[in-house]
N, C-alpha and C positions, 0 to 999 in steps of 0.2 A: 667862229673862224675870224681871224683878224683880217682887216682890209689893208693890204700893203700897197701903197700907191707908187712907190719907187722900187723898181727891180734892182737888187744889189748886184746882179750879174752872176754868171755861173762859171766864170773862168774861161769862157770861150773866146780866147784872144790869141793872137800870134805869140805873145810872150808866154802864155800858159802852155800852148801846144808845143812850142820849142823846148821849154823847160822839161815838160813831161817826156817828150821824145828822147832827150839826152839822158834823163834818168832811167828810162825804160831800157835804152841800149846798155847803160851801165849795169843794170840788174841782170840783163840777158848775158852779158859778157862774164860777169861775176859768177852766175849760176853755171854756165857752160864750163868755164875753166875750173871751177870748184869740183865739178863732176869729173873733169879730166885730170885733176890734181896738179894744176899748174898755178901755184900760188902767186907768182908775180903778176899774172894777168887778172887774178881775182882782185888784187889790190888796185889795178888799173880800173877795173869795173867799179870798185868802191869809191875811187877818187872822182869818177864821173857824177856821182850823186850830188855832192856839194857844188860841183861846177855847174850842173844843171840848175840848181837853185840860184846861184849867183847870176847866171846868164838870164834867167827869168826875171830876177829883180832888176837887173840893168835894163832889159828891154821894157819892163813896165815903166821905169823912170824915164825912158826915152820916148814914151808915148805909145807904146804898142800893147798896153794892157787893156782891160775892159774899159770902154768909153775913152780910150786914149786919144790924144790930139793928132796922132799920125794915122789914125784909121779913117778910111774913106766912108765907112758906114758906122752907124751906132750899134754896138753889140749889146 
């Protein structure tokens, strides 16, 4: 087994949590309204997926990612 001295992190950061939460809401909206056959709302849910990715990337660059400069503790 390899001895890894530096932990790469597991995505446990505000940026990751917010990105995943937005994308989860998008999937939930898309699934619900696909079941109800309301296609415009399915598209709204689908649009939330790339928005979640973009917001996660922006928050990471702003210092809220793993080992980010704006975090009070080291994740």
